[in-house]
KERO-196211 format. One record per residue: residue number from 1; residue in three letters; y, x, z of N, C-alpha, C in turn. Coordinates in steps of 0.001 Angstrom, whole numbers. Atoms other than C-alpha are relative to their C-alpha. Layout:
residues N
R  volo  pake       nv       nu       nw      cav      cau      caw       cv       cu       cw
R   NUM   Ala        Y        X        Z        Y        X        Z        Y        X        Z
...
END
This chain:
residues 367
R  volo  pake       nv       nu       nw      cav      cau      caw       cv       cu       cw
R     1   Unk     1191      395    -1035   -11443    10312   -22726     -425    -1133     1058
R     2   Unk      300     1069    -1175   -13314     7328   -20519       95      509     1005
R     3   Unk     -274     -204    -1542   -12500     7151   -17064    -1447     -737      711
R     4   Unk      962      -24    -1225   -16161     6070   -15950     -566      768      502
R     5   Unk      309    -1289    -1331   -17408     7585   -12625    -1432      246     -123
R     6   Unk     1707       88     -423   -20826     7823   -11687     -520    -1115      547
R     7   Unk      429     1122     -584   -23267     5423   -10105      654     -603     1427
R     8   Unk     -588     1141    -1294   -21811     3229    -7383    -1455     -750      379
R     9   Unk     1286     1199     -289   -23754     1198    -4949      206    -1645     -465
R    10   Unk     -144     1033      777   -24771    -1755    -5758      249    -1415     1240
R    11   Unk     -539     1101    -1011   -23308    -5182    -4599    -1509     -486     1035
R    12   Unk      778      172     -962   -24876    -6007    -1394        7    -1574      639
R    13   Unk      153     1483     -719   -26018    -9244      272     1227     -160     1214
R    14   Unk     -967      375     -879   -23064   -10835     2478      -92      585      766
R    15   Unk      318     -876    -1724   -24414    -9867     5999     -463     1273     -123
R    16   Unk      378    -1120     -142   -25392    -6771     5017     1536     1148      -60
R    17   Unk    -1019     -895        0   -21854    -5898     3781     1041     -407     1391
R    18   Unk     -615      389    -1498   -20369    -8003     7261     -320     1058      511
R    19   Unk      323     -669     -715   -22257    -5828     9042      811     1675      110
R    20   Unk     -743    -1437      351   -21073    -2468     7091     1702      128      402
R    21   Unk    -1267      349     -445   -17664    -3696     7594      520      381     1503
R    22   Unk     -410     -198    -1217   -17740    -3957    11322     -393     1346      663
R    23   Unk      439    -1614     -646   -18903     -847    11819     1031     1359     -368
R    24   Unk     -842     -918      945   -16251      691     9767     1465      343     1436
R    25   Unk    -1466     -119     -725   -13307     2535    11810     1036     -293     -725
R    26   Unk     -996      -92      990   -11259     2165     8408     -654     -240    -1143
R    27   Unk      633      762     1105   -12269      222     5511     1524      245     -773
R    28   Unk    -1063     -137     1148   -10107     1037     2168     -889    -1006    -1245
R    29   Unk      418     1040     1284   -10382    -2084     -227     1007      -94    -1422
R    30   Unk     -501     -207     1304    -9671    -1635    -3901     -270     -589     -975
R    31   Unk     -180     1107      782    -8587    -4706    -5849      -34      760    -1800
R    32   Unk     -621       10     1498    -8558    -5108    -9820     1271     -704      435
R    33   Unk    -1150      725      375    -5288    -6051   -10992       74    -1091    -1107
R    34   Unk      419     1708      806    -6372   -10044   -11418      433     -785     1060
R    35   Unk     -431     1153     -782    -5680   -12882    -9442    -1297      327     1254
R    36   Unk     1568      -68     -108    -9818   -12740    -8598      172      889      937
R    37   Unk      308     -899    -1126    -9659    -9526    -7128      862      427      846
R    38   Unk     -881      -62    -1111    -6573    -9594    -4974     -163    -1023      739
R    39   Unk       79     1005    -1011    -7686   -13012    -3426    -1305      916      540
R    40   Unk     1238     -564    -1107   -11076   -11002    -2469      456      752     1406
R    41   Unk     -593     -899     -735    -9022    -8408    -1143      563     -621     1191
R    42   Unk     -727     1191    -1392    -6716   -10689      945     -551     -629     1084
R    43   Unk     1099       85    -1180    -9631   -12333     2340     -924      770      484
R    44   Unk      750    -1349     -997   -11556    -9439     3567      552      958      696
R    45   Unk     -560     -975     -784    -8647    -7853     4875      777     -743      978
R    46   Unk      104     1096    -1389    -7648   -11165     6991     -742      190     1018
R    47   Unk     1567      -94    -1631   -11397   -11037     8648      154     1072      732
R    48   Unk      115    -1655     -808   -10896    -7336     9083     1276      -31     1197
R    49   Unk    -1391      324     -904    -7365    -8080    10934     -687     -976     1096
R    50   Unk      685     1041    -1042    -9413   -10794    12860     -505     1031     1127
R    51   Unk     1224     -589     -820   -12413    -8502    13840      669     1516      490
R    52   Unk     -557     -895     -493    -9666    -5317    14711     -627     1257     -958
R    53   Unk      565    -1388      947   -11086    -2920    11582     1517      103     -798
R    54   Unk     -943     -355      872    -8455    -1297    10191     -291     -136    -1326
R    55   Unk      579      496     1165    -8031    -1779     6562      995      691     -798
R    56   Unk     -971     -318     1262    -5978     -627     3188      -97     -835    -1097
R    57   Unk      495      610     1407    -5784    -2558      145      947      976     -716
R    58   Unk    -1017     -696     1246    -4472     -763    -3377     -457    -1077     -635
R    59   Unk      573     1398     1460    -4963    -3251    -6319      702     1515    -1151
R    60   Unk     -189    -1333     1161    -5410     -231    -9182     -540     -782    -1298
R    61   Unk      516      793     1515    -5832    -2143   -13004       22     1243     -431
R    62   Unk      824    -1083      735    -7940     -613   -15087      821      348    -1202
R    63   Unk      726     -951     -335    -8071     1862   -16805      205     1084     1497
R    64   Unk     -317    -1189     -699    -6315     3714   -13776    -1532      268      909
R    65   Unk     1706     -106     -891    -9032     5491   -11874      694     -394     1698
R    66   Unk     -390      319    -1684    -8910     4487    -7880     -495     1358      915
R    67   Unk      817     -827     -974    -9432     8132    -6414      631     -109     1555
R    68   Unk       12      -30    -1273    -9463     8264    -2886     1397      624      747
R    69   Unk    -1777     -976     -310    -5779     8932    -1509      -29     -256     1624
R    70   Unk     -355       70     -883    -6817     8419     1907    -1673     -150     1058
R    71   Unk     1442       72      -80   -10103     8917     4252     -393    -1158      526
R    72   Unk      294     1617     -551   -11994     5941     4627    -1770     -153      543
R    73   Unk     1248      491       45   -15174     4968     6152     -870     -895     -951
R    74   Unk      829     1140     1120   -16433     2202     3677     1625      -25     -660
R    75   Unk    -1011      549      891   -14575     1784      415     -697     -769     -749
R    76   Unk      426     1516      442   -15007    -1615    -1230      717      -77    -1032
R    77   Unk     -564      398     1433   -14615    -2039    -5064      118    -1649      -32
R    78   Unk     -232     1553      -31   -13338    -5674    -5658      387     -142    -1598
R    79   Unk     -429      655     1499   -13290    -6555    -9560     -144      726     -451
R    80   Unk      -80     -727      953   -13682    -3462   -10985     -930     1321     1031
R    81   Unk      565    -1224      -16   -15750      -49   -10826      873      793      742
R    82   Unk     -590     -875     -606   -14487     2699    -8390    -1107     1284      144
R    83   Unk     1014    -1838     -382   -16269     6300    -8065      -23      129     1405
R    84   Unk      270     -136    -1534   -18045     6735    -5025      578    -1290     1143
R    85   Unk     -117     1351     -990   -17370     2929    -3414    -1488       81      484
R    86   Unk      804      399    -1134   -19339     2255     -924     -903    -1425     -296
R    87   Unk      288     1659      480   -19629    -1594    -2134      876     -290    -1161
R    88   Unk     -376      431     1317   -19132    -2907    -5216      118    -1573     -252
R    89   Unk     -292     1239      208   -18184    -6785    -5647      822     -269    -1182
R    90   Unk     -923      765      833   -17311    -8649    -8486     -132      605    -1137
R    91   Unk      156    -1220     1567   -18292    -6184   -11753    -1026     -847     -232
R    92   Unk     1139     1023      130   -21152    -8358   -12559     -401    -1282     -928
R    93   Unk     -422     1223      345   -19455   -11384   -14058      197    -1182      796
R    94   Unk     -297     1654    -1193   -19373   -13656   -10847     1301      857      779
R    95   Unk    -1132     -643     -513   -15957   -13517    -8981     -480      797     1174
R    96   Unk      125     -694    -1255   -15558   -11165    -6494      758    -1159     1170
R    97   Unk       18      811    -1329   -14049   -13882    -4361     -991     -701      294
R    98   Unk     1288      431      -72   -17256   -15831    -4366     -722      875     1000
R    99   Unk      642     -750    -1437   -18870   -12721    -2275      753      253      702
R   100   Unk     -987     -383    -1016   -15810   -11991     -354       -1    -1453      779
R   101   Unk     -190     1116    -1207   -15793   -15274     1277    -1231     -135      734
R   102   Unk     1397     -292    -1008   -19421   -14859     1934      528      908      982
R   103   Unk      -90    -1187    -1636   -18847   -11838     4104      985     -523      752
R   104   Unk     -775      651     -894   -16036   -13661     5415     -652     -450      962
R   105   Unk      952     1052     -731   -18326   -16248     6787     -525      575      606
R   106   Unk      408     -791     -762   -20689   -13982     8040     1214     1057     1341
R   107   Unk     -799     -196     -677   -17964   -12368     9824      688     -772      906
R   108   Unk     -920      950    -1085   -16195   -14998    11530      -37    -1670     -930
R   109   Unk      260     1179      378   -17951   -18741    10671     1094    -1301      -16
R   110   Unk    -1207      907        6   -14778   -20460    11702      900      363     -843
R   111   Unk     -348     -638     1011   -13520   -19314     8582     1767     -809      -81
R   112   Unk    -1069     1364     -322    -9648   -21047     8426      317     -269    -1693
R   113   Unk      132      775     1819    -8653   -23419     5464      386      804     -740
R   114   Unk     -591     -625     1190    -6409   -21127     4033     -409     1128    -1021
R   115   Unk     1244    -1059      874    -9479   -18445     3418     -511    -1362     -977
R   116   Unk     1009      803     1035   -10960   -21378     1853     1039       34    -1283
R   117   Unk     -863      216      915    -8337   -22218     -415      775     1170    -1026
R   118   Unk     -209    -1389      715    -7287   -18619    -1469    -1687      439     -652
R   119   Unk     1105     -216      588   -11251   -18466    -2281      446     -639    -1426
R   120   Unk     -134      797     1128   -10590   -21268    -4532      438      125     -965
R   121   Unk     -704      121     1946    -7872   -20117    -6870     -458     1320     -119
R   122   Unk      786    -1349      488    -9499   -16697    -7076     -765     -347     -529
R   123   Unk      829      -86      658   -12144   -18255    -8454      739     -495    -1220
R   124   Unk     -675      123      959    -9957   -20245   -10583      878      602     -759
R   125   Unk     -839    -1103      448    -8143   -17314   -11641    -1145      588     -644
R   126   Unk     1133     -480      511   -11719   -15908   -12371     -301     -350    -1535
R   127   Unk      178      774      851   -12142   -18660   -14700    -1748     -565      105
R   128   Unk      976     1328     -142   -14850   -20298   -12994      -54    -1162     1080
R   129   Unk     -129      798     -232   -16178   -22746   -11140     -876      365     1558
R   130   Unk      310     -592    -1557   -16629   -22399    -7079    -1394      -93       74
R   131   Unk     1266      -34       75   -20072   -22082    -5989     -547     -880     1094
R   132   Unk      230     1561     -775   -21858   -24747    -3731      376      224     1712
R   133   Unk     -620     -208    -1249   -21154   -22659     -610     1458     -178      403
R   134   Unk    -1197      118     -179   -17595   -22616    -1265      721    -1600     -299
R   135   Unk      -10     1270      -42   -17588   -26358    -1959     -373     -663     1208
R   136   Unk      655      857    -1442   -19451   -27257      993     1408      413     1305
R   137   Unk    -1003     -253    -1381   -16481   -25648     3167     1297     -574     -648
R   138   Unk    -1919      427      401   -13364   -26782      922      311    -1627      346
R   139   Unk     -600     1304     -548   -12075   -29937     2486     1375     -185     -447
R   140   Unk    -1426      647     1218    -9386   -30351     -168     -286     -898    -1076
R   141   Unk       -8     1290      382    -8391   -33431    -1391      116       53    -1904
R   142   Unk       59        7     1261    -8851   -33980    -5845      892    -1186     -255
R   143   Unk     -294     1239      560    -6650   -36130    -7678      322     -138    -1094
R   144   Unk      271     -457     1623    -6003   -36831   -11272     1159      383     -352
R   145   Unk     -737     -421        6    -3931   -34743   -13076      229     1146     -579
R   146   Unk      332    -1245      174    -3200   -31430   -13492      -88      919      798
R   147   Unk     -257    -1520     -819    -3244   -27871   -11905     1586      788     -593
R   148   Unk     -510     -840      446       50   -26689   -11811     1021      423     1280
R   149   Unk     -520     -477    -1167     2429   -24800    -9261     1854     -707      462
R   150   Unk    -1849      429      167     5964   -26823   -10156     -229    -1692     -667
R   151   Unk      -53     1211      865     6615   -30140   -11602    -1045     -393     -891
R   152   Unk     1345     -237      958     4163   -31341   -14205      591      539    -1340
R   153   Unk     -681     -559     1635     6341   -30682   -17489      495     1598      459
R   154   Unk     -539    -1879     -286     7741   -26702   -16482    -1592      324      348
R   155   Unk     1391     -701     -478     4174   -26234   -14675     -761     -465    -1166
R   156   Unk      767     -165     1184     2559   -27514   -17840      210     1442    -1487
R   157   Unk     -754     -990     1290     4727   -25637   -20311      -37     1511      419
R   158   Unk      166    -1274     -462     4204   -22345   -18584    -1067      354      104
R   159   Unk     1218     -277     -874      863   -22547   -17044    -1111      838    -1166
R   160   Unk      461     -937      665    -1550   -20026   -18382    -1807     -140      221
R   161   Unk     1983      862      571    -5226   -22150   -18084       64     -531     -794
R   162   Unk      404      916     1629    -4260   -23630   -21310      956      389    -1154
R   163   Unk     -921     -370     1197    -3000   -22711   -24556     -365    -1005    -1043
R   164   Unk     -322     1055      909    -1796   -25731   -27064     1271      125     -165
R   165   Unk     -549      251      982      400   -26625   -29359     1437      107     1246
R   166   Unk    -1057      235     -654     3125   -27421   -26325      197     1206     1003
R   167   Unk     -585    -1437     -748     2891   -23921   -24480      947      913     -108
R   168   Unk     -750     -810      349     5202   -22165   -23808     1479     -804      -81
R   169   Unk    -1114      881      496     7986   -25028   -24757      350    -1056     1171
R   170   Unk     -211      977     -833     9537   -27175   -22227      473    -1159     -612
R   171   Unk     -336     1132      653    10762   -29358   -24945    -1471     -984     -519
R   172   Unk     1123      929      307     7436   -30124   -26416    -1218     -424      904
R   173   Unk      936       44    -1162     5716   -30297   -23059      860    -1658      216
R   174   Unk     -443     1526     -767     7984   -33232   -22347     -190     -779    -1179
R   175   Unk      557      570     1128     7435   -34791   -26024    -1192     -308      388
R   176   Unk     1769       63       -9     3778   -34715   -25299      109     -853     1683
R   177   Unk     -306      808    -1081     4799   -36222   -21775      209    -1381       66
R   178   Unk    -1299     1400      267     7234   -39208   -22738     -686     -775      440
R   179   Unk      355     1965     -687     6501   -42579   -21220    -1264      345     1249
R   180   Unk     1262      322     -759     3390   -41106   -19013      480      -10     1494
R   181   Unk     -549      110    -1648     3742   -42244   -15525    -1416      368      704
R   182   Unk     1430     -376     -704      255   -41184   -14220     -578     1116     -391
R   183   Unk      773     -693        6    -2035   -38569   -13279    -1174       -7    -1290
R   184   Unk     1244      280      704    -5006   -39664   -15401      661      -13    -1534
R   185   Unk     -718     -773     1412    -2701   -39920   -18636      597      705     -367
R   186   Unk     -379    -1585       94    -1246   -36850   -18154    -1293     1203     -256
R   187   Unk      818    -1034       89    -4598   -35052   -17906     -574     -408    -1638
R   188   Unk      830      518     1577    -6090   -37571   -21386     1136      773     -521
R   189   Unk     -750     -808     1343    -3153   -36277   -23226       39     1854      -70
R   190   Unk      158    -1256     -292    -3510   -32590   -22340    -1152      243     -615
R   191   Unk      714      -75      422    -7038   -32790   -22768     -344     -419    -2186
R   192   Unk      172      356     1722    -6652   -34371   -26609      932      955     -301
R   193   Unk     -835     -892      748    -3786   -31716   -27141     -871      981     -482
R   194   Unk      556    -1120      221    -6038   -28980   -26887    -1566     -636    -1131
R   195   Unk     1134      369     1600    -9147   -30965   -28747      610       44    -1528
R   196   Unk     -805      624     1728    -6717   -31893   -31924     1071     1212     -502
R   197   Unk     -909     -938      905    -4970   -28531   -32237     -607      616     -558
R   198   Unk      260     -590     1646    -5488   -27299   -35722     -728     1888      507
R   199   Unk     -108    -1773     -112    -5624   -23258   -34536     -879      -41     1280
R   200   Unk      701     -727    -1401    -8054   -23896   -31522    -1319      -79     -333
R   201   Unk     1133      147       -4   -11671   -23895   -30914     -412     -950      892
R   202   Unk      538      897    -1112   -14335   -25714   -29062     -308      690     1773
R   203   Unk     -471     -301    -1478   -14183   -23356   -26265     1125     -606      831
R   204   Unk    -1060      270     -614   -10873   -24590   -25535     -413    -1050      764
R   205   Unk      601     1284     -887   -12518   -28214   -24415     -991      310     1238
R   206   Unk      900     -463    -1410   -14668   -26505   -21638     1202      638      493
R   207   Unk    -1376     -455     -324   -11673   -24337   -20922      617     -684      850
R   208   Unk    -1458     1125     -147    -8688   -26874   -20395     -610     -930     1461
R   209   Unk      844      530    -1138   -11437   -28220   -17582     1155      303     1536
R   210   Unk     -393     -568    -1181   -10260   -25800   -14921     1365     -589      343
R   211   Unk    -1317      565     -193    -6412   -27516   -15336       63     -893      603
R   212   Unk       -1     1371     -562    -7552   -31147   -14721     -358      -55     1559
R   213   Unk      646      130    -1749    -8096   -32910   -11581      -92     1084     1017
R   214   Unk     -556    -1374    -1219    -6416   -30201    -9152     -396     -921     1182
R   215   Unk      562     -385    -1180    -7916   -29443    -5856     1602      -80      495
R   216   Unk    -1325       12     -447    -4438   -30109    -3565     -289     1143     1053
R   217   Unk      193    -1316    -1430    -3633   -27087    -1187      775     1233     -462
R   218   Unk     -300    -1466      204    -2415   -23595     -959     1840      127      -41
R   219   Unk    -1369     -531       45     1583   -22320    -1156      518     -653    -1244
R   220   Unk     -926      710     1077     2203   -24150    -4705     -592    -1380     -106
R   221   Unk     1068      606      139      134   -26998    -3911     -622     -771     -440
R   222   Unk     1414      293      833    -2610   -27202    -6357    -1037     1416       52
R   223   Unk      646     -984      -28    -5411   -25026    -6145      -98     1292    -1013
R   224   Unk       29     -707     1377    -5322   -23964    -9470     1435      553     -171
R   225   Unk    -1451    -1001      -53    -1524   -23116    -9542      -51      905      535
R   226   Unk     -143    -1154     -818    -1965   -21168    -6844    -1206     1203     -749
R   227   Unk      735    -1245      554    -4665   -18905    -8698      865      370    -1289
R   228   Unk    -1342     -596      729    -2388   -19168   -11845     1034     1087     -104
R   229   Unk    -1752     -773     -202      848   -17682   -10352     -681     1093      702
R   230   Unk      510    -1142     -651    -1726   -15486    -8269     -230     1581    -1009
R   231   Unk      522     -308      494    -3266   -14189   -11208      872     1138    -1362
R   232   Unk    -1472     -805      652       60   -13396   -13230      776     1277      606
R   233   Unk    -1078    -1496    -1528     1555   -11336    -9744     -918      982     -394
R   234   Unk     1050     -887       94    -1526    -9368   -10066      310      937    -1066
R   235   Unk     -229    -1228     1051    -1166    -7815   -13488     1603      230     -251
R   236   Unk    -1195     -214      276     2576    -7881   -13543      858      684     1310
R   237   Unk     -456      -79    -1485     3369    -7183    -9673     -768      201      881
R   238   Unk     1410     -266     -575      353    -6027    -7845      391     -525     1344
R   239   Unk     -438      338    -1756     2577    -5592    -4535      399    -1590      578
R   240   Unk     -557     1657     -532     3848    -9060    -4312     -923     -717     -172
R   241   Unk     1491      689      612      321   -10582    -5596     -107      439     1903
R   242   Unk     1044      -66    -1113    -1237    -9141    -2279      790     -759     1324
R   243   Unk     -712      731    -1379     1854   -10392      -54      257    -1250     -397
R   244   Unk      288     1601     -102     1478   -13677    -1579    -1057     -300      596
R   245   Unk     1707      290       68    -2329   -13764    -1562     -145      -95     2342
R   246   Unk       68     -554    -1677    -1656   -12492     2415      611    -1095      412
R   247   Unk     -622     1489     -292      455   -15549     3017     1361      271      248
R   248   Unk    -1290     -340     -144     3797   -14136     2468      687    -1047    -1079
R   249   Unk     -512     1081      807     6706   -17050     1577      463      998    -1115
R   250   Unk    -1290     -855     1072     8261   -15374    -1537      376     -700    -1349
R   251   Unk     -461      592      836    10023   -16692    -4512    -1180      760    -1022
R   252   Unk      761    -1086      789     7443   -15833    -7337      -51    -1387    -1260
R   253   Unk      376      874      993     7687   -18979    -9845      646     1010    -1311
R   254   Unk     -533    -1265     1301    10138   -16572   -12166     -853      795     -307
R   255   Unk     1261    -1401      932     7666   -14154   -12450    -1091     -640     -647
R   256   Unk      918      515      880     4913   -16413   -13144      203     -542    -1610
R   257   Unk     -861      751     1344     7221   -18338   -15849      112     1424    -1513
R   258   Unk     -398    -1205      982     8203   -14841   -17556    -1769      101     -455
R   259   Unk     1106     -806      321     4747   -13463   -17497     -793    -1065    -1236
R   260   Unk      877      641      579     3318   -16866   -19124      420     -300    -1176
R   261   Unk     -630      619     1352     5807   -17746   -21680     -202     1520    -1146
R   262   Unk      379    -1373      910     5428   -13529   -23004    -1131     -204     -775
R   263   Unk     1450      534      565     1791   -14664   -23181     -330     -819     -924
R   264   Unk      627     1579      688     1561   -18144   -24942      832      935    -1726
R   265   Unk     -659     -584     1376     4455   -16094   -27883     -844      525     -643
R   266   Unk      872    -1095     1035     1968   -13191   -28514    -1373     -762      -52
R   267   Unk      795      958      354     -773   -15966   -28637      449     -382    -1339
R   268   Unk     -649      852     1592     1340   -17742   -31463      242      741    -1025
R   269   Unk     -487    -1080      333     2473   -14564   -33044    -1009      842     -577
R   270   Unk      753     -977      479     -313   -12248   -33295     -350      111     -919
R   271   Unk      723     -317     1147    -1725   -10786   -36122    -1329      415      299
R   272   Unk     1106      475     -486    -5575   -11608   -35883     -811      594    -1164
R   273   Unk      645     -443     1217    -8326   -10088   -37921    -1650     -996      617
R   274   Unk     1320      523    -1252   -12122   -11484   -37360    -1222      711     -617
R   275   Unk      744     -644      274   -14864    -9522   -37777    -1685     -554      468
R   276   Unk     1026      377     -486   -18623   -10082   -37027     -105      450     1657
R   277   Unk      144      -74    -1566   -18618   -10963   -33184      916      340      776
R   278   Unk    -1245     -462    -1065   -15055    -9701   -32426      780     -769     -878
R   279   Unk     -884     1223      551   -12206   -11339   -32856     1665     1226      522
R   280   Unk    -1203    -1069     -183    -8893    -8693   -33086     1094     -431      255
R   281   Unk    -1168      650      -54    -5587    -9818   -32070      853     1161      177
R   282   Unk    -1333    -1056       94    -2282    -7402   -32522      871     -432       60
R   283   Unk    -1221      431     -508      586    -7602   -30655     1136     1122      -19
R   284   Unk    -1046    -1306     -348     3863    -5698   -30155      -95      338     1155
R   285   Unk       39    -1126    -1189     4628    -3431   -27358      253    -1229     1320
R   286   Unk     -310      410    -1480     4780    -4832   -23451     -445    -1053       20
R   287   Unk      595      946      417     2661    -7376   -24510     -860     -109     1491
R   288   Unk     1353      455     -906      103    -8973   -21167     -693      -90     -254
R   289   Unk     1465     -102     1060    -2790    -7822   -23020     -836     -639      759
R   290   Unk     1161      427     -627    -5139    -9089   -20145     -117    -1720      -68
R   291   Unk      -62     1200      -56    -3670   -12661   -20214       50     -197    -1657
R   292   Unk      149      543     1417    -3604   -12750   -23831    -1282     -335     -645
R   293   Unk     1225     -268      317    -6852   -11642   -24111     -808    -1382      238
R   294   Unk      338     1168     -207    -8066   -14573   -22163      452    -1256     -448
R   295   Unk     -296     2000      892    -6154   -17499   -23493     -869      252    -1452
R   296   Unk      691      181     1422    -7447   -16350   -27009    -1097        8       73
R   297   Unk     1526      460       58   -10679   -15938   -26357     -348    -1465      646
R   298   Unk      358     1504     -909   -10852   -19674   -24146      231     -923    -1204
R   299   Unk     -681     1002     1318    -8649   -21127   -26945      315      223    -1202
R   300   Unk       63     -309     1349    -8453   -19348   -30127     -715      664     -765
R   301   Unk      511     -742      683   -10803   -17304   -30551    -1568     -721     -783
R   302   Unk     1069      561     -127   -13848   -18037   -32919    -1545      812       -1
R   303   Unk     1071     -760     -426   -15865   -15125   -31852     -275      124     1122
R   304   Unk       62      571    -1718   -17275   -14816   -28325      445     1710      807
R   305   Unk     -708    -1087     -641   -15528   -11200   -27736     1655     -206     -557
R   306   Unk    -1411       38      424   -11876   -10663   -28274      755     1144      324
R   307   Unk     -695    -1612      274    -9891    -7189   -28707     1591     -482      -82
R   308   Unk    -2031      718      731    -5577    -8033   -28294      -15     2111      311
R   309   Unk     -159    -1111       87    -4372    -4356   -28871     1508      -51      -14
R   310   Unk    -1908       53      174      -45    -3880   -28355      765     1368     -429
R   311   Unk     -451    -1861      355      262       80   -29442     -531      658      928
R   312   Unk      778     -682     -602     -602     1566   -26817     -723       15     1659
R   313   Unk     1330      640     -994    -2966     -726   -24369     -649     -422     -563
R   314   Unk      556      560      419    -5764    -2705   -25103    -1393     -553      881
R   315   Unk     1203      582     -823    -7999    -5198   -23595    -1163     -669     -744
R   316   Unk     1162      378      666   -11545    -6609   -24428     -266     -810      955
R   317   Unk      162     1076     -823   -12577    -9752   -23016    -1424     -467     -892
R   318   Unk     1678      654      440   -16474   -11163   -23848     -248    -1432      631
R   319   Unk      523     1333     -738   -17659   -14787   -22842    -1381      568      629
R   320   Unk     1572     -518     -824   -20917   -14468   -20599     -911     -142    -1126
R   321   Unk      747      140     1121   -22918   -15616   -23803      -40     1236     -959
R   322   Unk     -408     -898     1265   -21734   -12743   -25746    -1404      995      -11
R   323   Unk     1289     -851      217   -24967   -10588   -25162      933     1575      423
R   324   Unk     -835    -1445      517   -22129    -7436   -25101      569      168     1380
R   325   Unk     -602     -256    -1227   -21256    -5777   -21959     1347      535     -449
R   326   Unk    -1472     -167      570   -17337    -5356   -22200      394     1593      106
R   327   Unk     -261    -1118     -577   -17030    -2132   -20128     -636     1178     -761
R   328   Unk      781    -1078     1034   -19370     -127   -22032      135      151    -1234
R   329   Unk     -334      338     1582   -18237    -1113   -25139     1132      365     -317
R   330   Unk     -903     -429      242   -14859     -178   -24399      328     1301      556
R   331   Unk      587    -1363    -1004   -15751     3251   -22374     -612      601    -1556
R   332   Unk      470     -333     1223   -17669     3937   -25913      779      353     -925
R   333   Unk     -893     -118     1111   -15126     3397   -28211     1113      887      237
R   334   Unk    -1046     -829     -887   -12578     5127   -25664     -948     1703     -419
R   335   Unk      674    -1246      279   -14916     8161   -26022      111      695    -1625
R   336   Unk      170     -975      993   -14890     8652   -29534     1571       27    -1034
R   337   Unk    -1347     -169      512   -10792     8514   -30052      646      410     1307
R   338   Unk     -997      -64     -850    -7702     9600   -27781      106    -1352      704
R   339   Unk     -339      962     -688    -7884     7086   -25273    -1211      230     1324
R   340   Unk      539      408    -1592    -9171     6089   -21242     -152    -1009     -550
R   341   Unk      460     1423     -191   -10903     3235   -20452    -1087      -19      616
R   342   Unk     1222       47     -988   -13102     1510   -18051      239    -1755       -6
R   343   Unk      415     1561      445   -14428    -2168   -17749     -761     -354     1076
R   344   Unk      942      582     -665   -16689    -4524   -15862    -1002     -919    -1383
R   345   Unk      774      352      559   -19434    -6317   -17198      656     -961    -1445
R   346   Unk     -737      853      771   -17146    -9137   -19121     1619      512     -512
R   347   Unk    -1557     -367      359   -13725    -7245   -19530      264     1599      163
R   348   Unk      -79    -1875      -21   -12629    -3616   -20230     1848     -231     -805
R   349   Unk    -1921     -182      504    -8601    -2347   -20761     -424     1422     -536
R   350   Unk     -250    -1234      354    -7768     1023   -22084     1238      340     -341
R   351   Unk    -1143     -548      642    -4911     3233   -22982       32     1134     -771
R   352   Unk     -799     -873     1282    -3823     4544   -25978      659      867     -310
R   353   Unk     -879     -922      604    -2927     7877   -27261     -437      152    -1393
R   354   Unk      991      131     1280    -4438     7194   -30498      714    -1083    -1134
R   355   Unk     -551     1370      764    -3293     5061   -33628     -679    -1068      374
R   356   Unk      993     1163     -515    -4668     1485   -32503    -1241     -613    -1342
R   357   Unk     1153      740     1179    -6482      931   -36126    -1222      733      258
R   358   Unk      889     -821      -99    -8680     3906   -34934     -397     -291     1076
R   359   Unk      693      840    -1134    -9378     2124   -31811     -648    -1309     -543
R   360   Unk      450     1489      576    -9976    -1136   -33376    -1481      266     -741
R   361   Unk     1026     -392      777   -12353      699   -35795    -1662      242     1111
R   362   Unk      883     -488     -735   -14106     2300   -32703     -599    -1365      710
R   363   Unk      480      567     -780   -14474     -631   -30804     -969    -1357    -1221
R   364   Unk      635      683     1023   -16135    -2585   -33895    -1176      534       67
R   365   Unk     1305     -586     -129   -18891       58   -33940      -77      -15     1382
R   366   Unk      707     -188    -1245   -19396     -144   -30197     -325    -1148      268
R   367   Unk      622     1461     -871   -20113    -4267   -29762     -764     -773     -689
END
């Protein structure tokens, strides 16, 4: 069965959302299990704390339903649909972090610098460029190089902002960077590796721009590295992701490396099939399907829509110009087989209780 609920409130202007939140005695923030969703929730939670409004954060990954487990005056859905939500942010393809930041500015124009960095990190995690309002507020330095959360070699080897022949291998990354002693040379080497990858697609040359010329700031040194770590944590350890976004000093890089290595290996070793408008990736069990879908869409897929299946889970991801509503497509497919699914305009997730081949066929018919 599809888990699609009934209609929910439309996204509202930031000023209207701010007024509604200020009037609440208790606000429930329901975030998608993504770096963007968690960043948006942390931004609003911090602002509500300063306003004296009680609140609760729940990270509920798709396709799980976000059933109300506590009484709240206002329920805000961030980056995912939520039945009976009063406010919905970030389900139409735009980052939830963008709107959340605009709401924070309405609540308190003297927004802390950390909030700006977190909004930028959420935007990177969502695969978008920051909007004009966010850029105007971002007093952060940019430098030549790559946006990684640790030293350059280890950072590039494990980054999920890029997939290239060196990805997932520290020795291969070390060979790529041998003799390079400045940021511009490193960035050029990475860009050339992506452009020259025989298994790559043209889309990758645009996607890799998120990794280059990093903005400095945040708990791991670069905004892009922050977004990368936050997204992997949100998908694998959502409780730690929330704590990290709220400023807790956590040792998170080992979890980031483990998630990244698994994703890069899956992209490289997966069995693939190409259909009209759809690229299907079949992986082994316990694969981080959401990250694999993003890396495949951005760096490997010749089609605008990617479906990743690993036996009991599936992720569907579309490019903004694909002309496909990923959420509708995956829910439609789930309704024809033994599966539950939910999604947004650009992404969907499903839990399978059927043969994956049957679900793949249903998605092919729905896309």
